[in-house]
Each structure stands twice: as C-alpha cells, then as structure tokens.
C-alpha positions in Angstrom: -52.2 1.2 48.0 -48.7 1.4 46.7 -48.0 -0.5 43.5 -44.4 -1.9 43.3 -42.4 -0.9 40.2 -41.4 -3.5 37.7 -37.7 -4.2 37.9 -36.8 -2.6 34.5 -38.7 0.5 35.4 -36.7 0.8 38.6 -33.5 0.5 36.6 -34.5 3.3 34.2 -35.6 5.6 37.0 -32.3 4.9 38.8 -30.5 6.3 35.8 -28.8 3.1 34.6 -28.6 2.7 30.8 -30.8 0.3 29.0 -29.1 -2.8 27.4 -28.2 -2.4 23.8 -31.0 -3.2 21.4 -31.1 -4.8 17.9 -33.0 -2.7 15.4 -34.0 -4.1 12.0 -34.3 -2.2 8.7 -36.0 -3.7 5.7 -39.1 -3.9 3.5 -40.9 -6.0 6.2 -39.5 -4.3 9.2 -40.7 -1.4 11.3 -38.0 0.8 9.9 -37.9 1.1 6.1 -34.9 3.4 5.9 -31.4 3.2 7.5 -31.5 6.9 8.4 -34.7 6.5 10.4 -33.2 3.6 12.3 -30.0 5.5 13.1 -32.1 8.5 14.4 -34.0 6.2 16.6 -31.1 4.1 18.0 -29.5 4.5 21.4 -25.8 4.4 21.9 -24.3 0.9 21.3 -27.4 -0.5 19.6 -27.0 -2.7 16.5 -28.9 -1.8 13.4 -29.4 -4.9 11.2 -30.0 -4.0 7.5 -31.9 -6.7 5.7 -31.4 -7.4 2.0 -32.6 -4.6 -0.3 -31.5 -1.5 -2.2 -31.6 1.6 -0.1 -31.5 5.0 -1.9 -30.3 7.1 0.9 -27.4 9.3 2.0 -25.5 10.9 3.3 -26.4 9.1 6.6 -24.7 10.7 9.6 -23.8 8.4 12.5 -23.2 10.6 15.6 -23.2 8.0 18.4 -21.5 4.6 19.0 -23.5 2.0 16.9 -23.0 -1.1 14.9 -24.4 -1.1 11.3 -24.7 -4.7 10.2 -25.7 -5.6 6.7 -27.2 -8.9 5.7 -26.2 -10.4 2.4 -27.8 -8.2 -0.3 -28.0 -5.0 1.8 -27.1 -2.3 -0.7 -26.8 1.4 0.0 -26.9 3.2 -3.3 -26.0 6.9 -3.9 -27.4 6.9 -7.4 -24.3 8.7 -8.6 -25.1 11.8 -6.6 -23.9 11.7 -3.0 -21.9 10.4 -0.1 -23.4 7.5 1.7 -22.2 7.1 5.3 -20.5 9.8 7.5 -19.2 8.6 10.9 -18.5 11.3 13.5 -18.6 9.3 16.7 -16.2 6.9 18.5 -16.7 3.1 18.6 -18.8 2.7 15.4 -18.7 -0.5 13.4 -19.8 -0.8 9.8 -19.9 -4.4 8.6 -21.4 -6.5 5.8 -22.7 -3.6 3.7 -22.5 -3.0 -0.1 -21.9 0.7 -0.8 -22.1 1.9 -4.4 -22.5 4.6 -6.9 -21.3 7.8 -5.2 -20.6 9.5 -8.5 -17.6 11.7 -8.9 -17.2 15.3 -7.7 -14.7 18.0 -8.7 -15.5 20.2 -5.6 -15.2 17.6 -2.8 -13.5 14.3 -1.9 -16.8 12.5 -2.0 -16.6 9.1 -0.3 -18.8 6.1 0.2 -17.8 5.9 3.9 -16.2 8.9 5.6 -14.9 8.8 9.2 -14.0 12.2 10.7 -12.5 13.0 14.1 -13.5 9.6 15.5 -11.6 6.7 17.2 -12.1 3.0 17.7 -14.0 2.5 14.4 -14.2 -0.8 12.7 -14.9 -1.1 8.9 -15.1 -4.8 8.1 -16.2 -7.1 5.3 -17.9 -4.5 3.2 -18.1 -4.1 -0.6 -17.5 -0.7 -2.3 -18.5 -0.6 -5.9 -18.1 2.3 -8.4 -17.2 4.9 -5.7 -15.2 8.1 -6.1 -13.3 7.7 -2.8 -14.1 4.4 -1.1 -13.1 4.6 2.6 -11.9 8.1 3.8 -10.5 8.6 7.3 -9.6 12.1 8.5 -8.3 12.9 11.9 -9.1 9.3 13.0 -7.3 7.1 15.4 -7.2 3.5 16.6 -9.4 2.2 13.8 -9.5 -1.1 11.9 -10.2 -1.4 8.2 -10.4 -5.1 7.5 -11.4 -7.6 4.7 -13.2 -5.1 2.5 -13.4 -5.3 -1.3 -13.2 -2.0 -3.2 -13.7 -2.0 -6.9 -13.9 0.9 -9.3 -13.3 1.4 -13.1 -11.4 4.6 -13.1 -10.0 5.6 -16.5 -8.3 9.0 -15.8 -6.5 10.2 -12.7 -8.4 13.5 -12.8 -11.7 11.7 -12.6 -10.8 9.2 -9.9 -10.4 9.1 -6.2 -8.5 6.7 -3.9 -9.7 3.4 -2.6 -8.6 3.7 1.0 -7.6 7.3 1.9 -6.1 8.3 5.3 -5.3 11.9 6.3 -3.8 13.0 9.6 -4.6 9.8 11.4 -2.8 7.6 13.9 -2.6 3.9 14.8 -4.8 2.7 11.9 -4.7 -1.0 10.8 -5.4 -1.7 7.1 -5.6 -5.4 6.8 -6.8 -8.0 4.3 -8.5 -5.6 1.8 -8.7 -5.9 -2.0 -8.5 -2.6 -3.8 -8.7 -2.3 -7.6 -9.4 0.3 -10.3 -8.9 3.6 -8.3 -6.4 6.4 -8.6 -4.3 5.2 -5.7 -5.3 2.0 -4.1 -4.2 3.1 -0.6 -3.2 6.6 0.3 -1.5 7.9 3.4 -0.8 11.6 4.2 0.4 12.7 7.7 -0.3 9.3 9.2 1.7 7.8 12.0 2.3 4.5 13.7 0.0 2.5 11.4 0.0 -1.0 9.9 -0.8 -2.0 6.3 -0.8 -5.8 6.1 -2.1 -8.6 3.8 -3.8 -6.3 1.3 -3.9 -6.8 -2.5 -3.8 -3.5 -4.5 -3.9 -4.0 -8.2 -4.8 -2.3 -11.5 -4.9 1.2 -10.0 -4.1 4.2 -12.3 -1.3 5.7 -10.3 0.1 3.8 -7.2 -1.0 0.7 -5.4 0.1 2.4 -2.2 1.1 6.1 -2.0 2.2 7.6 1.3 3.7 11.0 2.2 4.8 12.5 5.5 3.9 9.3 7.3 6.5 8.3 9.9 6.7 5.1 11.9 4.5 2.9 9.7 4.8 -0.7 8.8 3.8 -2.3 5.4 3.9 -6.1 5.5 2.9 -9.0 3.3 1.0 -6.9 0.7 0.7 -7.5 -3.0 1.0 -4.5 -5.4 0.3 -5.8 -8.9 0.0 -4.1 -12.3 -0.5 -0.6 -11.1 0.7 2.5 -12.8 3.4 2.2 -10.3 3.6 -0.1 -7.2 4.4 2.0 -4.2 5.7 5.6 -3.6 7.2 6.5 -0.2 7.9 10.2 0.1 9.2 12.6 2.8 9.1 10.0 5.5 11.3 8.3 8.1 11.3 5.1 10.2 9.3 3.0 7.8 9.4 -0.8 7.7 8.5 -2.6 4.4 8.7 -6.4 4.7 7.6 -9.5 2.7 5.6 -7.6 0.1 5.2 -8.5 -3.6 5.8 -5.9 -6.3 4.8 -7.5 -9.5 4.4 -6.2 -13.1 4.2 -2.5 -12.4 5.3 -1.4 -15.9 5.4 1.8 -18.0 7.6 4.7 -18.9 7.7 6.0 -15.3 6.7 2.8 -13.4 8.4 1.6 -10.3 7.9 -1.3 -8.0 9.0 1.0 -5.2 9.8 4.7 -5.4 11.7 6.0 -2.4 11.9 9.8 -2.4 13.3 11.8 0.5 13.1 8.9 2.9 15.5 8.1 5.7 16.3 5.5 8.5 14.0 2.8 7.1 14.1 -0.9 6.4 13.3 -2.6 3.1 13.5 -6.4 3.7 12.4 -9.7 2.4 10.3 -8.3 -0.5 9.9 -9.7 -4.0 10.3 -7.4 -7.0 9.3 -9.2 -10.2 8.8 -8.0 -13.8 8.7 -4.3 -13.0 10.1 -1.6 -15.2 12.2 -0.5 -12.2 12.3 -2.6 -9.0 13.4 0.2 -6.6 14.3 3.8 -7.4 16.0 5.8 -4.7 16.0 9.6 -4.8 17.2 11.3 -1.7 17.0 8.0 0.2 19.4 8.0 3.1 20.5 5.4 5.7 18.3 2.5 4.5 18.7 -1.2 5.1 17.9 -3.1 2.0 18.2 -6.8 2.9 17.0 -10.2 1.8 15.0 -9.1 -1.2 14.5 -10.8 -4.5 14.9 -8.8 -7.7 13.8 -11.0 -10.6 13.3 -10.1 -14.3 13.0 -6.4 -13.8 14.2 -3.8 -16.3 16.3 -2.0 -13.7 16.5 -3.8 -10.4 17.8 -0.9 -8.4 18.4 2.8 -9.4 20.5 4.7 -6.8 20.6 8.4 -7.6 23.5 10.6 -6.6 21.5 12.3 -3.8 21.1 9.0 -1.9 23.6 8.2 0.8 24.5 5.7 3.4 22.3 2.7 2.5 23.4 -0.9 2.8 22.4 -3.7 0.4 23.0 -7.1 1.9 21.9 -10.7 1.1 19.7 -9.8 -1.9 19.2 -11.9 -5.0 19.6 -10.3 -8.4 18.3 -12.7 -11.1 17.4 -12.0 -14.8 17.3 -8.2 -14.7 18.3 -6.2 -17.7 20.2 -3.9 -15.3 21.0 -4.9 -11.8 22.1 -1.5 -10.5 22.3 1.9 -12.2 23.2 5.4 -11.0 23.8 8.9 -12.4 27.0 9.4 -10.4 30.5 8.0 -10.3 30.6 8.3 -6.5 28.3 6.9 -3.8 28.4 6.1 -0.1 25.9 3.2 -0.4 27.4 -0.2 0.0 26.7 -3.7 -1.4 27.9 -6.8 0.4 27.0 -10.5 0.3 24.4 -10.4 -2.5 23.8 -13.0 -5.2 24.3 -11.8 -8.8 23.5 -14.1 -11.6 25.9 -12.2 -13.9 28.9 -12.8 -11.6 31.7 -14.8 -13.4 34.3 -14.8 -10.6 35.8 -17.8 -8.9 36.0 -19.3 -5.4 39.3 -20.9 -4.7 38.8 -21.6 -1.0 35.2 -22.9 -1.6 33.6 -20.8 1.0 30.7 -19.9 -1.2 31.9 -16.3 -1.5 33.5 -14.9 -4.7 37.2 -14.1 -4.4 37.0 -11.0 -6.7 34.4 -8.2 -6.3 31.4 -7.9 -8.6 30.6 -4.5 -10.2 26.9 -4.5 -10.8 26.7 -1.1 -12.7 27.1 -1.9 -16.4 28.8 0.8 -18.6 25.8 0.6 -20.9 23.5 1.6 -18.0 25.4 4.8 -17.7 24.9 5.4 -21.4 21.2 4.8 -21.1 21.0 7.1 -18.1 22.3 10.0 -20.3 20.5 8.9 -23.5 17.4 6.7 -23.0 16.8 6.0 -26.8 20.1 4.0 -26.7 18.2 1.3 -24.9 17.2 -0.1 -28.3 20.8 -1.3 -28.6 20.7 -3.4 -25.5 21.0 -6.8 -27.3 23.5 -5.6 -29.8 27.1 -6.8 -30.2 28.3 -3.3 -29.5 26.8 -3.4 -26.0 28.4 -6.8 -25.3 31.8 -5.4 -26.3 31.2 -2.4 -24.0 30.4 -4.8 -21.1 33.5 -6.9 -21.8 35.8 -3.9 -22.0 34.5 -2.5 -18.7 34.8 -5.8 -17.0 38.5 -6.1 -18.0 39.3 -2.4 -17.3 36.6 -0.8 -15.1 37.5 2.9 -15.4 34.0 4.5 -16.0 31.6 2.6 -13.7 31.4 3.8 -10.1 34.2 2.4 -7.9 32.1 2.5 -4.7 29.3 0.4 -6.2 31.0 -3.0 -6.0 30.1 -6.1 -4.0 33.4 -7.3 -2.4 31.8 -10.5 -1.1 29.3 -11.8 -3.7 27.5 -15.0 -3.0 28.1 -17.8 -5.5 24.6 -19.2 -5.1 21.1 -17.7 -4.5 20.5 -16.8 -0.9 17.7 -18.7 0.5 15.5 -18.4 3.6 12.6 -20.7 4.8 10.0 -18.3 3.4 11.7 -17.7 0.0 12.6 -19.7 -3.1 13.4 -18.3 -6.5 
C-alpha cells in the first residue's frame, strides 16, 4: 500500500526552499549562544536575540540572515575581540547593543565589520566603548541607519572611527549619532554615497573625514564641538547642503576644511562659532552659495592655490574676520553677499550697495604673516589700520571685493539668522 506524502515533504523533495524560520536565542531558548543559532540557521532566517549579556565573538555571518535584538540584548567583547563579521549579501543587524571590543594596535578591530558584501542593513543598534564601531570594506548598496555610537576616546593614537567606510559604493549613512571617537564618520575611496541627518559631536579629530571619495552628498548633518568639523580631501563632485558646523574650536580647528577638491557645491550650510568656518587649500571651481557665517573667528580663508570659486548670497555676521587670504591676487569671486561690516550707501534703493565691499581686512594680512599679532585685534591701532585701508585700499587684494553687496541679510524659507 502506497502512503501519500505530506504536502511539506513533497515540497522538500521537489527541491523548493523551506520558508524562512524564526530562531530564538536566550537563557530560556533552545539556543543559548548567538553563534550556535547562526550556524544552525538557513538562508533568510531571522535570529531573535532575547535580553541578556552574550560573551561571544567574533561571530561570522556567511549567509543572508536577519539578526534582531530584543531590548537588553548585549553582545560583549570583554575588551578582547571583534563581535560580528558579515561576509554575505542581504544581512540585517537590528536592535543589538555591541560593546567592549577593546583597542588594538595591530588591527582595525570593529564591533561590526562588513566585508565584500552588498545590500546589508545596520539599523537601530547601540555601540558602546568600541575601537571602530561600524566598519564597511568593499561593500555596496548598504544602509546604516538610526544607530548610536558612543566612545570615550582620549588620544587619537588609541582611538578608532565611529562609522568607517573603505572602498565602498552607494552607501547611505542616515540618522546616526556618533560621539567620542577619533573621526565620527570616515570615508576613503567611497563613491556615490549619501550622508544625511546624522549628528557627529565631541570626536577627537573630525566629525566627518573623507578622502578620494567622488560623487557623494552630505546633507542636513550636525558637526558639533569636534577637534575639527569636516575635512574634504582629494575629491571632486561633492555636494554639501544644509549642514550645521558649530563650535569646532582650537588652534587648527575648522568647520569645513577643503583640500584639493574641485567642481563641488557648498550650499545652505550654517557655520557658527568655529575658529575657522571654511578653509580652502587647493579648492577649485566651487559654488559657495546661500550659507550663513556667524560669530566665527575667520569665516572664510581662501589660500593662493585656490582658483575659480564663486561666493554668492551668503550672510557674514559677527565674524572677527570675514575673508582672509595669503595672496594679493585671486580668481575667486564674491557677489551679492550680505556683510554686516558694510558701510556703503544705496541711492537708488534697490537693496544693493552702490560701492563695492572689500571683505579682507588689512589686519588679517598682518595676522596671516604673524599670528601673535592677533592679541592686538581690539586695539586702537587695528581700528586705524582698518580705517586707512578703507579710505585707500592699496594692500588688500583687489580681486576679493563684492561689487553688489546686499544691504540686508539674505533670507530663504528654511533660514533665519
């Protein structure tokens, strides 16, 4: 007598994949360790990690899986090891707390490493006291979203980066909070990627540091009280819009350092209370438009090796120095900006000054050559220098003048001073 097969048995024998399963890990579950559950899982299964402290790692994920942590699910490296290593496409890590990797002087030890994988999602995790937090190498089409990364680095040589990308493409870094690392977010050889709505603060070196990374967009981020805000180096075709650069202060601190960058757009950002708002070294053919420079030491420093940039519709308010340079000639232009130091007139009442404004103070040239002279900034001597140069401008650069200065702050719907 032939016994008919059960329907699910027939499906298995026919070679069709079984539906994805949910595997639980926890003190009261069949699996007590995350590594054991990963080893037992089939592709596209979901591993649910219940609350508890798991002393494991490194755990290697070599197939498409979802690792979902319940509140209180903690993977602890005990200061000795990496925690998760992803080497497969379509892996999701969500809701976990990853902590205590310890530092290493021989490897870039990370709490979560993704290598040669695509379509990964890293969402809503916490990273505490890690060397490197999230490390993507040779990755593509991944999303890093709504994570919190907190460390307490004290020296650059003993600290790693919060979110670190190397040789990756089409990565979205969105809605993360990064604090207390060497660099908050680091890009090297990254292309066509988006950094949006992140807060990077109190990092030792840069809130965002990227090199050799073309075609990327950085939008609506806040870089606050870092050693320096953002460094963009050896890069082209970058868009930086609607970001906040606040209180990045120190002897070599910048809101935004642009070094060997070309054909890029810096628009609608807010630079407030930085030692230097924007410093341009070898920065060529940039559009700098619609930004607010408020209460900085130097709003903009344009070095002699920077050419062909256009500054339009920016507001310069309350800066010690609006513009400085180390050269008397430049091909960069200023047009239609608002300068709170402008004392010209508007006879035809069109809102545009009838005489040009020269934003480079003679005293800024003195300071450029001899920094200790800065202690004289509030002195009567400096006021006399400024007055003399305004009457007879023979030393400040001729080219650095705004022929159409706005008589009132330039406003847009998203911005108010």
